[in-house]
N, C-alpha and C positions, 0 to 999 in steps of 0.2 A: 504494500500500500504506500501511496505517496503522502508524505507529511506536509501539511500546509500550515505555515506560520499564521497565527491570527493577526488580523490588522491591529495596529496600535490604537488604543482608545483615544478618541478626541477629548480634549478637556471639556468639562461640562460647561454649558452656557451659563451666563449669569442668571440668577433667578429674579423673580418679580420683586423680592425683598431688596435686591441690589438696585433695581430700577426705582423703587420708592426712595431709597437712600440718595440716589442721584437727583431725583426731583426735590427731595428735602434740602439737599446741599445747594442746588441751583436757586431754589426759592429763598434760602437764607443768605445767598451771596457768597457762599464758601466755594462754589464751583462755577466756572464760566463755561457755558455751552455755546458754541458758535451759532449766532443767529437768534439766540434766546433772549427774551426780556421778561422782567418781572414787573407787573403793574403794581401801583401803590396798594391796591386791594388784595394783593397776594396771589393773583393769577399768574401762572407761568405760561408765557407764549413761546412755544417751541414745536418744531416739527418732529414727527415720528422718526424721520431719517436722522435728524440730529441726535435724538435720544439713542437710536440704534447704533450710531457711530460711537457714542460714549460707552455704552454697555457691551458692545461687541456682538450684537445680534442683528438679525434682519428686521427691516421695518415692519413686515407683517407679524413677526413674533412679538415685537414691542407693542404693536396694536392689540394683539390678543392679550398680552399681559396688562395693558391699560384697561381693556374691557373687563378682565377678571378683577382688577383692583377697584374699578368703579362699582361692579356688582357687589364686591365685598364691603363697600362703604369706605374705602381708604382715600379715594379721590373723587372729584367731580370733573367732568369735561364739558366744554362748550366751544362753539365756534361763533365768532362775531366778526365785526368789520376789521378787526386787527388780526384775525386768524384763529388757529386752534389753540385752546388754552386748557391748562390743568390746574386745579386747586387741590392742594394736599390738605386733607381733613385731619383733625386732631385724633390721635390714637385713642384718647379717652372719650371722644364724642363722635364716633363714625356715623355716617348716615347709611342706613340699610335700604337697599333697593326694594321697591314694592314687589310683592309676589304676583306672578302672572296668573 
């Protein structure tokens, strides 16, 4: 029989927790994300592509993670005249999505 070496494992992608840490750091001004701005009311205006570049994942993966974080009550998302925005909610006071 022929012995086949297993492929080396790829490093695990960063988790949603890391994405939330990035959002938290950017909102607090501890991390600069290219093209991102923070409004005085705390909304972070940033593209999925820019977030994906920072966390080392694809934009669709970041989009799924943002949707999961929103459903879990960690963030709110909106789109307005300035673009797509994310508001990080307090860990002690998350907003739960309404049941369908």
